[in-house]
mmCIF file of the N, C-alpha and C atoms, coordinates in Angstrom:
data_MODEL
# 
_entry.id   MODEL 
# 
loop_
_atom_site.group_PDB 
_atom_site.id 
_atom_site.type_symbol 
_atom_site.label_atom_id 
_atom_site.label_alt_id 
_atom_site.label_comp_id 
_atom_site.label_asym_id 
_atom_site.label_entity_id 
_atom_site.label_seq_id 
_atom_site.pdbx_PDB_ins_code 
_atom_site.Cartn_x 
_atom_site.Cartn_y 
_atom_site.Cartn_z 
_atom_site.occupancy 
_atom_site.B_iso_or_equiv 
_atom_site.pdbx_formal_charge 
_atom_site.auth_seq_id 
_atom_site.auth_comp_id 
_atom_site.auth_asym_id 
_atom_site.auth_atom_id 
_atom_site.pdbx_PDB_model_num 
ATOM 1   N N  . MET A 1 1  ? 3.316   -15.516 8.853   1.00 0.00 ? 1  MET A N  1 
ATOM 2   C CA . MET A 1 1  ? 2.612   -14.522 8.076   1.00 0.00 ? 1  MET A CA 1 
ATOM 3   C C  . MET A 1 1  ? 3.385   -14.107 6.685   1.00 0.00 ? 1  MET A C  1 
ATOM 4   N N  . GLU A 1 2  ? 2.610   -14.212 5.655   1.00 0.00 ? 2  GLU A N  1 
ATOM 5   C CA . GLU A 1 2  ? 3.248   -13.960 4.315   1.00 0.00 ? 2  GLU A CA 1 
ATOM 6   C C  . GLU A 1 2  ? 3.400   -12.500 4.201   1.00 0.00 ? 2  GLU A C  1 
ATOM 7   N N  . ILE A 1 3  ? 4.476   -11.975 3.518   1.00 0.00 ? 3  ILE A N  1 
ATOM 8   C CA . ILE A 1 3  ? 4.634   -10.519 3.269   1.00 0.00 ? 3  ILE A CA 1 
ATOM 9   C C  . ILE A 1 3  ? 3.552   -10.075 2.341   1.00 0.00 ? 3  ILE A C  1 
ATOM 10  N N  . PRO A 1 4  ? 2.906   -8.856  2.824   1.00 0.00 ? 4  PRO A N  1 
ATOM 11  C CA . PRO A 1 4  ? 1.926   -8.295  2.084   1.00 0.00 ? 4  PRO A CA 1 
ATOM 12  C C  . PRO A 1 4  ? 2.433   -7.737  0.815   1.00 0.00 ? 4  PRO A C  1 
ATOM 13  N N  . LYS A 1 5  ? 1.540   -7.889  -0.258  1.00 0.00 ? 5  LYS A N  1 
ATOM 14  C CA . LYS A 1 5  ? 2.031   -7.267  -1.611  1.00 0.00 ? 5  LYS A CA 1 
ATOM 15  C C  . LYS A 1 5  ? 0.854   -6.272  -2.016  1.00 0.00 ? 5  LYS A C  1 
ATOM 16  N N  . TYR A 1 6  ? 1.203   -5.201  -2.787  1.00 0.00 ? 6  TYR A N  1 
ATOM 17  C CA . TYR A 1 6  ? 0.158   -4.189  -3.115  1.00 0.00 ? 6  TYR A CA 1 
ATOM 18  C C  . TYR A 1 6  ? 0.031   -4.297  -4.701  1.00 0.00 ? 6  TYR A C  1 
ATOM 19  N N  . ASN A 1 7  ? -1.174  -4.519  -5.074  1.00 0.00 ? 7  ASN A N  1 
ATOM 20  C CA . ASN A 1 7  ? -1.448  -4.557  -6.489  1.00 0.00 ? 7  ASN A CA 1 
ATOM 21  C C  . ASN A 1 7  ? -2.735  -3.789  -6.900  1.00 0.00 ? 7  ASN A C  1 
ATOM 22  N N  . GLY A 1 8  ? -3.103  -2.930  -5.935  1.00 0.00 ? 8  GLY A N  1 
ATOM 23  C CA . GLY A 1 8  ? -4.228  -2.015  -6.190  1.00 0.00 ? 8  GLY A CA 1 
ATOM 24  C C  . GLY A 1 8  ? -5.646  -2.552  -5.876  1.00 0.00 ? 8  GLY A C  1 
ATOM 25  N N  . THR A 1 9  ? -5.725  -3.826  -5.238  1.00 0.00 ? 9  THR A N  1 
ATOM 26  C CA . THR A 1 9  ? -6.846  -4.439  -4.904  1.00 0.00 ? 9  THR A CA 1 
ATOM 27  C C  . THR A 1 9  ? -7.317  -4.341  -3.497  1.00 0.00 ? 9  THR A C  1 
ATOM 28  N N  . CYS A 1 10 ? -6.594  -3.530  -2.768  1.00 0.00 ? 10 CYS A N  1 
ATOM 29  C CA . CYS A 1 10 ? -6.997  -3.169  -1.414  1.00 0.00 ? 10 CYS A CA 1 
ATOM 30  C C  . CYS A 1 10 ? -6.716  -1.684  -1.156  1.00 0.00 ? 10 CYS A C  1 
ATOM 31  N N  . HIS A 1 11 ? -7.256  -1.158  -0.065  1.00 0.00 ? 11 HIS A N  1 
ATOM 32  C CA . HIS A 1 11 ? -7.052  0.183   0.253   1.00 0.00 ? 11 HIS A CA 1 
ATOM 33  C C  . HIS A 1 11 ? -5.626  0.494   0.652   1.00 0.00 ? 11 HIS A C  1 
ATOM 34  N N  . PRO A 1 12 ? -5.063  1.678   0.220   1.00 0.00 ? 12 PRO A N  1 
ATOM 35  C CA . PRO A 1 12 ? -3.638  1.794   0.616   1.00 0.00 ? 12 PRO A CA 1 
ATOM 36  C C  . PRO A 1 12 ? -3.407  1.810   2.110   1.00 0.00 ? 12 PRO A C  1 
ATOM 37  N N  . ASN A 1 13 ? -4.321  2.410   2.880   1.00 0.00 ? 13 ASN A N  1 
ATOM 38  C CA . ASN A 1 13 ? -4.202  2.355   4.336   1.00 0.00 ? 13 ASN A CA 1 
ATOM 39  C C  . ASN A 1 13 ? -4.066  0.984   4.901   1.00 0.00 ? 13 ASN A C  1 
ATOM 40  N N  . GLU A 1 14 ? -5.076  0.112   4.255   1.00 0.00 ? 14 GLU A N  1 
ATOM 41  C CA . GLU A 1 14 ? -4.958  -1.240  4.804   1.00 0.00 ? 14 GLU A CA 1 
ATOM 42  C C  . GLU A 1 14 ? -3.761  -1.991  4.448   1.00 0.00 ? 14 GLU A C  1 
ATOM 43  N N  . TYR A 1 15 ? -3.132  -1.737  3.265   1.00 0.00 ? 15 TYR A N  1 
ATOM 44  C CA . TYR A 1 15 ? -1.809  -2.290  2.907   1.00 0.00 ? 15 TYR A CA 1 
ATOM 45  C C  . TYR A 1 15 ? -0.705  -1.928  3.894   1.00 0.00 ? 15 TYR A C  1 
ATOM 46  N N  . VAL A 1 16 ? -0.623  -0.552  4.122   1.00 0.00 ? 16 VAL A N  1 
ATOM 47  C CA . VAL A 1 16 ? 0.396   -0.138  5.164   1.00 0.00 ? 16 VAL A CA 1 
ATOM 48  C C  . VAL A 1 16 ? 0.180   -0.782  6.482   1.00 0.00 ? 16 VAL A C  1 
ATOM 49  N N  . LYS A 1 17 ? -1.110  -0.843  6.900   1.00 0.00 ? 17 LYS A N  1 
ATOM 50  C CA . LYS A 1 17 ? -1.405  -1.565  8.294   1.00 0.00 ? 17 LYS A CA 1 
ATOM 51  C C  . LYS A 1 17 ? -0.851  -2.965  8.233   1.00 0.00 ? 17 LYS A C  1 
ATOM 52  N N  . GLN A 1 18 ? -1.092  -3.751  7.218   1.00 0.00 ? 18 GLN A N  1 
ATOM 53  C CA . GLN A 1 18 ? -0.678  -5.085  7.081   1.00 0.00 ? 18 GLN A CA 1 
ATOM 54  C C  . GLN A 1 18 ? 0.798   -5.201  7.091   1.00 0.00 ? 18 GLN A C  1 
ATOM 55  N N  . MET A 1 19 ? 1.403   -4.240  6.282   1.00 0.00 ? 19 MET A N  1 
ATOM 56  C CA . MET A 1 19 ? 2.914   -4.180  6.206   1.00 0.00 ? 19 MET A CA 1 
ATOM 57  C C  . MET A 1 19 ? 3.560   -3.912  7.620   1.00 0.00 ? 19 MET A C  1 
ATOM 58  N N  . ARG A 1 20 ? 2.924   -3.051  8.310   1.00 0.00 ? 20 ARG A N  1 
ATOM 59  C CA . ARG A 1 20 ? 3.324   -2.683  9.685   1.00 0.00 ? 20 ARG A CA 1 
ATOM 60  C C  . ARG A 1 20 ? 3.335   -3.867  10.626  1.00 0.00 ? 20 ARG A C  1 
ATOM 61  N N  . ALA A 1 21 ? 2.174   -4.598  10.547  1.00 0.00 ? 21 ALA A N  1 
ATOM 62  C CA . ALA A 1 21 ? 1.988   -5.825  11.269  1.00 0.00 ? 21 ALA A CA 1 
ATOM 63  C C  . ALA A 1 21 ? 3.162   -6.852  10.905  1.00 0.00 ? 21 ALA A C  1 
ATOM 64  N N  . TYR A 1 22 ? 3.443   -7.048  9.666   1.00 0.00 ? 22 TYR A N  1 
ATOM 65  C CA . TYR A 1 22 ? 4.341   -7.916  9.201   1.00 0.00 ? 22 TYR A CA 1 
ATOM 66  C C  . TYR A 1 22 ? 5.706   -7.578  9.816   1.00 0.00 ? 22 TYR A C  1 
ATOM 67  N N  . CYS A 1 23 ? 5.983   -6.228  9.659   1.00 0.00 ? 23 CYS A N  1 
ATOM 68  C CA . CYS A 1 23 ? 7.392   -5.774  10.126  1.00 0.00 ? 23 CYS A CA 1 
ATOM 69  C C  . CYS A 1 23 ? 7.399   -5.874  11.659  1.00 0.00 ? 23 CYS A C  1 
ATOM 70  N N  . LYS A 1 24 ? 6.365   -5.577  12.337  1.00 0.00 ? 24 LYS A N  1 
ATOM 71  C CA . LYS A 1 24 ? 6.426   -5.838  13.849  1.00 0.00 ? 24 LYS A CA 1 
ATOM 72  C C  . LYS A 1 24 ? 6.710   -7.228  14.248  1.00 0.00 ? 24 LYS A C  1 
ATOM 73  N N  . ILE A 1 25 ? 6.029   -8.246  13.551  1.00 0.00 ? 25 ILE A N  1 
ATOM 74  C CA . ILE A 1 25 ? 6.213   -9.616  13.760  1.00 0.00 ? 25 ILE A CA 1 
ATOM 75  C C  . ILE A 1 25 ? 7.680   -10.009 13.548  1.00 0.00 ? 25 ILE A C  1 
ATOM 76  N N  . ASN A 1 26 ? 8.287   -9.416  12.465  1.00 0.00 ? 26 ASN A N  1 
ATOM 77  C CA . ASN A 1 26 ? 9.639   -9.707  12.019  1.00 0.00 ? 26 ASN A CA 1 
ATOM 78  C C  . ASN A 1 26 ? 10.621  -8.795  12.590  1.00 0.00 ? 26 ASN A C  1 
ATOM 79  N N  . ARG A 1 27 ? 10.234  -7.983  13.632  1.00 0.00 ? 27 ARG A N  1 
ATOM 80  C CA . ARG A 1 27 ? 11.138  -7.139  14.386  1.00 0.00 ? 27 ARG A CA 1 
ATOM 81  C C  . ARG A 1 27 ? 11.817  -6.074  13.494  1.00 0.00 ? 27 ARG A C  1 
ATOM 82  N N  . ILE A 1 28 ? 11.099  -5.611  12.473  1.00 0.00 ? 28 ILE A N  1 
ATOM 83  C CA . ILE A 1 28 ? 11.624  -4.504  11.627  1.00 0.00 ? 28 ILE A CA 1 
ATOM 84  C C  . ILE A 1 28 ? 10.879  -3.277  12.229  1.00 0.00 ? 28 ILE A C  1 
ATOM 85  N N  . THR A 1 29 ? 11.552  -2.296  12.988  1.00 0.00 ? 29 THR A N  1 
ATOM 86  C CA . THR A 1 29 ? 11.078  -1.133  13.556  1.00 0.00 ? 29 THR A CA 1 
ATOM 87  C C  . THR A 1 29 ? 11.337  0.109   12.955  1.00 0.00 ? 29 THR A C  1 
ATOM 88  N N  . SER A 1 30 ? 12.344  0.231   12.146  1.00 0.00 ? 30 SER A N  1 
ATOM 89  C CA . SER A 1 30 ? 12.803  1.497   11.597  1.00 0.00 ? 30 SER A CA 1 
ATOM 90  C C  . SER A 1 30 ? 11.808  2.055   10.408  1.00 0.00 ? 30 SER A C  1 
ATOM 91  N N  . GLU A 1 31 ? 11.263  3.123   10.579  1.00 0.00 ? 31 GLU A N  1 
ATOM 92  C CA . GLU A 1 31 ? 10.353  3.649   9.657   1.00 0.00 ? 31 GLU A CA 1 
ATOM 93  C C  . GLU A 1 31 ? 10.875  3.635   8.244   1.00 0.00 ? 31 GLU A C  1 
ATOM 94  N N  . PRO A 1 32 ? 12.108  4.021   7.990   1.00 0.00 ? 32 PRO A N  1 
ATOM 95  C CA . PRO A 1 32 ? 12.666  4.014   6.634   1.00 0.00 ? 32 PRO A CA 1 
ATOM 96  C C  . PRO A 1 32 ? 12.702  2.600   6.127   1.00 0.00 ? 32 PRO A C  1 
ATOM 97  N N  . ASP A 1 33 ? 13.029  1.601   6.961   1.00 0.00 ? 33 ASP A N  1 
ATOM 98  C CA . ASP A 1 33 ? 13.089  0.219   6.589   1.00 0.00 ? 33 ASP A CA 1 
ATOM 99  C C  . ASP A 1 33 ? 11.648  -0.323  6.140   1.00 0.00 ? 33 ASP A C  1 
ATOM 100 N N  . ILE A 1 34 ? 10.744  0.164   7.003   1.00 0.00 ? 34 ILE A N  1 
ATOM 101 C CA . ILE A 1 34 ? 9.327   -0.314  6.742   1.00 0.00 ? 34 ILE A CA 1 
ATOM 102 C C  . ILE A 1 34 ? 8.873   0.346   5.312   1.00 0.00 ? 34 ILE A C  1 
ATOM 103 N N  . LEU A 1 35 ? 9.307   1.721   5.135   1.00 0.00 ? 35 LEU A N  1 
ATOM 104 C CA . LEU A 1 35 ? 8.779   2.325   3.931   1.00 0.00 ? 35 LEU A CA 1 
ATOM 105 C C  . LEU A 1 35 ? 9.529   1.693   2.713   1.00 0.00 ? 35 LEU A C  1 
ATOM 106 N N  . GLU A 1 36 ? 10.791  1.343   2.841   1.00 0.00 ? 36 GLU A N  1 
ATOM 107 C CA . GLU A 1 36 ? 11.468  0.690   1.744   1.00 0.00 ? 36 GLU A CA 1 
ATOM 108 C C  . GLU A 1 36 ? 10.914  -0.716  1.431   1.00 0.00 ? 36 GLU A C  1 
ATOM 109 N N  . LEU A 1 37 ? 10.528  -1.467  2.436   1.00 0.00 ? 37 LEU A N  1 
ATOM 110 C CA . LEU A 1 37 ? 9.922   -2.765  2.105   1.00 0.00 ? 37 LEU A CA 1 
ATOM 111 C C  . LEU A 1 37 ? 8.512   -2.503  1.454   1.00 0.00 ? 37 LEU A C  1 
ATOM 112 N N  . CYS A 1 38 ? 7.722   -1.493  1.976   1.00 0.00 ? 38 CYS A N  1 
ATOM 113 C CA . CYS A 1 38 ? 6.373   -1.270  1.241   1.00 0.00 ? 38 CYS A CA 1 
ATOM 114 C C  . CYS A 1 38 ? 6.557   -0.954  -0.099  1.00 0.00 ? 38 CYS A C  1 
ATOM 115 N N  . ILE A 1 39 ? 7.569   -0.106  -0.511  1.00 0.00 ? 39 ILE A N  1 
ATOM 116 C CA . ILE A 1 39 ? 7.804   0.248   -1.881  1.00 0.00 ? 39 ILE A CA 1 
ATOM 117 C C  . ILE A 1 39 ? 8.199   -0.972  -2.657  1.00 0.00 ? 39 ILE A C  1 
ATOM 118 N N  . LEU A 1 40 ? 9.027   -1.721  -2.212  1.00 0.00 ? 40 LEU A N  1 
ATOM 119 C CA . LEU A 1 40 ? 9.604   -3.011  -2.839  1.00 0.00 ? 40 LEU A CA 1 
ATOM 120 C C  . LEU A 1 40 ? 8.452   -3.940  -3.142  1.00 0.00 ? 40 LEU A C  1 
ATOM 121 N N  . MET A 1 41 ? 7.446   -3.928  -2.308  1.00 0.00 ? 41 MET A N  1 
ATOM 122 C CA . MET A 1 41 ? 6.282   -4.931  -2.469  1.00 0.00 ? 41 MET A CA 1 
ATOM 123 C C  . MET A 1 41 ? 5.230   -4.434  -3.282  1.00 0.00 ? 41 MET A C  1 
ATOM 124 N N  . ILE A 1 42 ? 5.349   -3.241  -3.846  1.00 0.00 ? 42 ILE A N  1 
ATOM 125 C CA . ILE A 1 42 ? 4.163   -2.742  -4.793  1.00 0.00 ? 42 ILE A CA 1 
ATOM 126 C C  . ILE A 1 42 ? 4.436   -3.255  -6.074  1.00 0.00 ? 42 ILE A C  1 
ATOM 127 N N  . ASN A 1 43 ? 3.390   -3.632  -6.776  1.00 0.00 ? 43 ASN A N  1 
ATOM 128 C CA . ASN A 1 43 ? 3.411   -4.115  -8.155  1.00 0.00 ? 43 ASN A CA 1 
ATOM 129 C C  . ASN A 1 43 ? 4.106   -3.233  -9.067  1.00 0.00 ? 43 ASN A C  1 
ATOM 130 N N  . SER A 1 44 ? 5.005   -3.828  -9.885  1.00 0.00 ? 44 SER A N  1 
ATOM 131 C CA . SER A 1 44 ? 5.847   -2.744  -10.742 1.00 0.00 ? 44 SER A CA 1 
ATOM 132 C C  . SER A 1 44 ? 5.030   -2.011  -11.703 1.00 0.00 ? 44 SER A C  1 
ATOM 133 N N  . SER A 1 45 ? 3.797   -2.274  -12.008 1.00 0.00 ? 45 SER A N  1 
ATOM 134 C CA . SER A 1 45 ? 2.894   -1.574  -12.909 1.00 0.00 ? 45 SER A CA 1 
ATOM 135 C C  . SER A 1 45 ? 2.325   -0.298  -12.279 1.00 0.00 ? 45 SER A C  1 
ATOM 136 N N  . ILE A 1 46 ? 2.550   -0.223  -10.992 1.00 0.00 ? 46 ILE A N  1 
ATOM 137 C CA . ILE A 1 46 ? 2.109   0.985   -10.346 1.00 0.00 ? 46 ILE A CA 1 
ATOM 138 C C  . ILE A 1 46 ? 3.159   1.935   -10.086 1.00 0.00 ? 46 ILE A C  1 
ATOM 139 N N  . TYR A 1 47 ? 2.978   3.125   -10.655 1.00 0.00 ? 47 TYR A N  1 
ATOM 140 C CA . TYR A 1 47 ? 4.101   4.141   -10.624 1.00 0.00 ? 47 TYR A CA 1 
ATOM 141 C C  . TYR A 1 47 ? 4.067   4.735   -9.197  1.00 0.00 ? 47 TYR A C  1 
ATOM 142 N N  . ILE A 1 48 ? 5.368   4.794   -8.609  1.00 0.00 ? 48 ILE A N  1 
ATOM 143 C CA . ILE A 1 48 ? 5.574   5.528   -7.338  1.00 0.00 ? 48 ILE A CA 1 
ATOM 144 C C  . ILE A 1 48 ? 6.612   6.609   -7.706  1.00 0.00 ? 48 ILE A C  1 
ATOM 145 N N  . PRO A 1 49 ? 6.156   7.930   -7.560  1.00 0.00 ? 49 PRO A N  1 
ATOM 146 C CA . PRO A 1 49 ? 6.988   8.966   -7.699  1.00 0.00 ? 49 PRO A CA 1 
ATOM 147 C C  . PRO A 1 49 ? 8.210   9.079   -6.984  1.00 0.00 ? 49 PRO A C  1 
ATOM 148 N N  . GLU A 1 50 ? 9.155   9.747   -7.339  1.00 0.00 ? 50 GLU A N  1 
ATOM 149 C CA . GLU A 1 50 ? 10.426  10.072  -6.500  1.00 0.00 ? 50 GLU A CA 1 
ATOM 150 C C  . GLU A 1 50 ? 9.974   10.988  -5.328  1.00 0.00 ? 50 GLU A C  1 
ATOM 151 N N  . GLY A 1 51 ? 10.724  10.932  -4.279  1.00 0.00 ? 51 GLY A N  1 
ATOM 152 C CA . GLY A 1 51 ? 10.464  11.866  -3.153  1.00 0.00 ? 51 GLY A CA 1 
ATOM 153 C C  . GLY A 1 51 ? 9.561   11.313  -2.105  1.00 0.00 ? 51 GLY A C  1 
ATOM 154 N N  . ILE A 1 52 ? 9.187   10.077  -2.160  1.00 0.00 ? 52 ILE A N  1 
ATOM 155 C CA . ILE A 1 52 ? 8.304   9.485   -1.160  1.00 0.00 ? 52 ILE A CA 1 
ATOM 156 C C  . ILE A 1 52 ? 9.151   9.168   -0.017  1.00 0.00 ? 52 ILE A C  1 
ATOM 157 N N  . ASP A 1 53 ? 9.068   9.843   1.147   1.00 0.00 ? 53 ASP A N  1 
ATOM 158 C CA . ASP A 1 53 ? 10.002  9.638   2.264   1.00 0.00 ? 53 ASP A CA 1 
ATOM 159 C C  . ASP A 1 53 ? 9.349   9.317   3.524   1.00 0.00 ? 53 ASP A C  1 
ATOM 160 N N  . ASN A 1 54 ? 8.067   9.142   3.482   1.00 0.00 ? 54 ASN A N  1 
ATOM 161 C CA . ASN A 1 54 ? 7.339   8.567   4.764   1.00 0.00 ? 54 ASN A CA 1 
ATOM 162 C C  . ASN A 1 54 ? 6.066   7.828   4.212   1.00 0.00 ? 54 ASN A C  1 
ATOM 163 N N  . LEU A 1 55 ? 5.447   7.159   5.178   1.00 0.00 ? 55 LEU A N  1 
ATOM 164 C CA . LEU A 1 55 ? 4.325   6.230   4.808   1.00 0.00 ? 55 LEU A CA 1 
ATOM 165 C C  . LEU A 1 55 ? 3.130   6.944   4.455   1.00 0.00 ? 55 LEU A C  1 
ATOM 166 N N  . ASP A 1 56 ? 2.886   8.195   5.027   1.00 0.00 ? 56 ASP A N  1 
ATOM 167 C CA . ASP A 1 56 ? 1.710   8.985   4.708   1.00 0.00 ? 56 ASP A CA 1 
ATOM 168 C C  . ASP A 1 56 ? 1.854   9.423   3.116   1.00 0.00 ? 56 ASP A C  1 
ATOM 169 N N  . LYS A 1 57 ? 3.064   9.801   2.750   1.00 0.00 ? 57 LYS A N  1 
ATOM 170 C CA . LYS A 1 57 ? 3.204   10.264  1.254   1.00 0.00 ? 57 LYS A CA 1 
ATOM 171 C C  . LYS A 1 57 ? 2.984   8.971   0.434   1.00 0.00 ? 57 LYS A C  1 
ATOM 172 N N  . LEU A 1 58 ? 3.345   7.859   0.923   1.00 0.00 ? 58 LEU A N  1 
ATOM 173 C CA . LEU A 1 58 ? 3.107   6.622   0.054   1.00 0.00 ? 58 LEU A CA 1 
ATOM 174 C C  . LEU A 1 58 ? 1.702   6.405   -0.035  1.00 0.00 ? 58 LEU A C  1 
ATOM 175 N N  . VAL A 1 59 ? 0.928   6.417   1.117   1.00 0.00 ? 59 VAL A N  1 
ATOM 176 C CA . VAL A 1 59 ? -0.542  6.230   0.995   1.00 0.00 ? 59 VAL A CA 1 
ATOM 177 C C  . VAL A 1 59 ? -1.148  7.219   0.008   1.00 0.00 ? 59 VAL A C  1 
ATOM 178 N N  . ARG A 1 60 ? -0.749  8.599   0.115   1.00 0.00 ? 60 ARG A N  1 
ATOM 179 C CA . ARG A 1 60 ? -1.333  9.417   -0.855  1.00 0.00 ? 60 ARG A CA 1 
ATOM 180 C C  . ARG A 1 60 ? -1.051  9.164   -2.247  1.00 0.00 ? 60 ARG A C  1 
ATOM 181 N N  . ALA A 1 61 ? 0.278   8.750   -2.602  1.00 0.00 ? 61 ALA A N  1 
ATOM 182 C CA . ALA A 1 61 ? 0.610   8.381   -3.884  1.00 0.00 ? 61 ALA A CA 1 
ATOM 183 C C  . ALA A 1 61 ? -0.139  7.226   -4.371  1.00 0.00 ? 61 ALA A C  1 
ATOM 184 N N  . LEU A 1 62 ? -0.333  6.189   -3.561  1.00 0.00 ? 62 LEU A N  1 
ATOM 185 C CA . LEU A 1 62 ? -1.275  5.024   -3.935  1.00 0.00 ? 62 LEU A CA 1 
ATOM 186 C C  . LEU A 1 62 ? -2.544  5.362   -4.228  1.00 0.00 ? 62 LEU A C  1 
ATOM 187 N N  . SER A 1 63 ? -3.143  6.322   -3.312  1.00 0.00 ? 63 SER A N  1 
ATOM 188 C CA . SER A 1 63 ? -4.567  6.736   -3.425  1.00 0.00 ? 63 SER A CA 1 
ATOM 189 C C  . SER A 1 63 ? -4.742  7.545   -4.702  1.00 0.00 ? 63 SER A C  1 
ATOM 190 N N  . SER A 1 64 ? -3.784  8.170   -5.194  1.00 0.00 ? 64 SER A N  1 
ATOM 191 C CA . SER A 1 64 ? -3.850  8.990   -6.352  1.00 0.00 ? 64 SER A CA 1 
ATOM 192 C C  . SER A 1 64 ? -3.750  8.146   -7.681  1.00 0.00 ? 64 SER A C  1 
ATOM 193 N N  . HIS A 1 65 ? -3.326  6.835   -7.619  1.00 0.00 ? 65 HIS A N  1 
ATOM 194 C CA . HIS A 1 65 ? -3.081  6.024   -8.753  1.00 0.00 ? 65 HIS A CA 1 
ATOM 195 C C  . HIS A 1 65 ? -4.462  5.541   -9.316  1.00 0.00 ? 65 HIS A C  1 
ATOM 196 N N  . PRO A 1 66 ? -4.588  5.425   -10.579 1.00 0.00 ? 66 PRO A N  1 
ATOM 197 C CA . PRO A 1 66 ? -5.887  4.889   -11.180 1.00 0.00 ? 66 PRO A CA 1 
ATOM 198 C C  . PRO A 1 66 ? -6.307  3.613   -10.619 1.00 0.00 ? 66 PRO A C  1 
ATOM 199 N N  . THR A 1 67 ? -5.514  2.708   -10.163 1.00 0.00 ? 67 THR A N  1 
ATOM 200 C CA . THR A 1 67 ? -5.894  1.388   -9.694  1.00 0.00 ? 67 THR A CA 1 
ATOM 201 C C  . THR A 1 67 ? -6.756  1.630   -8.322  1.00 0.00 ? 67 THR A C  1 
ATOM 202 N N  . PHE A 1 68 ? -6.505  2.670   -7.654  1.00 0.00 ? 68 PHE A N  1 
ATOM 203 C CA . PHE A 1 68 ? -7.292  2.896   -6.410  1.00 0.00 ? 68 PHE A CA 1 
ATOM 204 C C  . PHE A 1 68 ? -8.677  3.350   -6.832  1.00 0.00 ? 68 PHE A C  1 
ATOM 205 N N  . SER A 1 69 ? -8.719  4.124   -7.850  1.00 0.00 ? 69 SER A N  1 
ATOM 206 C CA . SER A 1 69 ? -10.129 4.630   -8.287  1.00 0.00 ? 69 SER A CA 1 
ATOM 207 C C  . SER A 1 69 ? -10.877 3.389   -8.806  1.00 0.00 ? 69 SER A C  1 
ATOM 208 N N  . ILE A 1 70 ? -10.350 2.517   -9.458  1.00 0.00 ? 70 ILE A N  1 
ATOM 209 C CA . ILE A 1 70 ? -10.948 1.272   -9.960  1.00 0.00 ? 70 ILE A CA 1 
ATOM 210 C C  . ILE A 1 70 ? -11.338 0.434   -8.684  1.00 0.00 ? 70 ILE A C  1 
ATOM 211 N N  . PHE A 1 71 ? -10.540 0.335   -7.707  1.00 0.00 ? 71 PHE A N  1 
ATOM 212 C CA . PHE A 1 71 ? -10.771 -0.414  -6.556  1.00 0.00 ? 71 PHE A CA 1 
ATOM 213 C C  . PHE A 1 71 ? -12.100 0.181   -5.731  1.00 0.00 ? 71 PHE A C  1 
ATOM 214 N N  . LYS A 1 72 ? -12.188 1.524   -5.630  1.00 0.00 ? 72 LYS A N  1 
ATOM 215 C CA . LYS A 1 72 ? -13.122 2.300   -5.027  1.00 0.00 ? 72 LYS A CA 1 
ATOM 216 C C  . LYS A 1 72 ? -14.467 2.011   -5.688  1.00 0.00 ? 72 LYS A C  1 
ATOM 217 N N  . ASP A 1 73 ? -14.516 2.202   -7.011  1.00 0.00 ? 73 ASP A N  1 
ATOM 218 C CA . ASP A 1 73 ? -15.673 1.975   -7.905  1.00 0.00 ? 73 ASP A CA 1 
ATOM 219 C C  . ASP A 1 73 ? -16.205 0.530   -7.768  1.00 0.00 ? 73 ASP A C  1 
ATOM 220 N N  . SER A 1 74 ? -15.283 -0.445  -7.804  1.00 0.00 ? 74 SER A N  1 
ATOM 221 C CA . SER A 1 74 ? -15.771 -1.846  -7.575  1.00 0.00 ? 74 SER A CA 1 
ATOM 222 C C  . SER A 1 74 ? -16.398 -2.114  -6.223  1.00 0.00 ? 74 SER A C  1 
ATOM 223 N N  . CYS A 1 75 ? -15.880 -1.376  -5.189  1.00 0.00 ? 75 CYS A N  1 
ATOM 224 C CA . CYS A 1 75 ? -16.433 -1.568  -3.840  1.00 0.00 ? 75 CYS A CA 1 
ATOM 225 C C  . CYS A 1 75 ? -17.885 -0.945  -3.793  1.00 0.00 ? 75 CYS A C  1 
ATOM 226 N N  . LYS A 1 76 ? -17.926 0.282   -4.412  1.00 0.00 ? 76 LYS A N  1 
ATOM 227 C CA . LYS A 1 76 ? -19.264 0.846   -4.492  1.00 0.00 ? 76 LYS A CA 1 
ATOM 228 C C  . LYS A 1 76 ? -20.253 0.023   -5.252  1.00 0.00 ? 76 LYS A C  1 
ATOM 229 N N  . ARG A 1 77 ? -19.948 -0.586  -6.369  1.00 0.00 ? 77 ARG A N  1 
ATOM 230 C CA . ARG A 1 77 ? -20.658 -1.464  -7.127  1.00 0.00 ? 77 ARG A CA 1 
ATOM 231 C C  . ARG A 1 77 ? -21.341 -2.604  -6.197  1.00 0.00 ? 77 ARG A C  1 
ATOM 232 N N  . LYS A 1 78 ? -20.273 -3.151  -5.552  1.00 0.00 ? 78 LYS A N  1 
ATOM 233 C CA . LYS A 1 78 ? -20.625 -4.336  -4.636  1.00 0.00 ? 78 LYS A CA 1 
ATOM 234 C C  . LYS A 1 78 ? -21.644 -3.951  -3.534  1.00 0.00 ? 78 LYS A C  1 
ATOM 235 N N  . LEU A 1 79 ? -21.439 -2.717  -3.043  1.00 0.00 ? 79 LEU A N  1 
ATOM 236 C CA . LEU A 1 79 ? -22.465 -2.287  -1.959  1.00 0.00 ? 79 LEU A CA 1 
ATOM 237 C C  . LEU A 1 79 ? -23.826 -2.010  -2.550  1.00 0.00 ? 79 LEU A C  1 
ATOM 238 N N  . GLN A 1 80 ? -24.001 -1.662  -3.779  1.00 0.00 ? 80 GLN A N  1 
ATOM 239 C CA . GLN A 1 80 ? -25.263 -1.377  -4.470  1.00 0.00 ? 80 GLN A CA 1 
ATOM 240 C C  . GLN A 1 80 ? -26.007 -2.637  -4.861  1.00 0.00 ? 80 GLN A C  1 
ATOM 241 N N  . VAL A 1 81 ? -25.333 -3.706  -4.840  1.00 0.00 ? 81 VAL A N  1 
ATOM 242 C CA . VAL A 1 81 ? -26.026 -4.998  -5.315  1.00 0.00 ? 81 VAL A CA 1 
ATOM 243 C C  . VAL A 1 81 ? -26.755 -5.518  -4.154  1.00 0.00 ? 81 VAL A C  1 
# 
């Protein structure tokens, strides 16, 4: 399994779910290690604020980024076609 990368083209919850699966396969079980890996694999153009200390806060931060709004809007357009 290739390490998941986040660039704003999937739901943040799905990204964290994929990253957890990757970490489980590779026997990375520590929540801080999983969080660090998640943050490292986020595209550098996506701003991650300081103070993200758990995966829930990371999902909220990714959900508030403009790339997520673009992703949601594109999904809605696809459903309307």
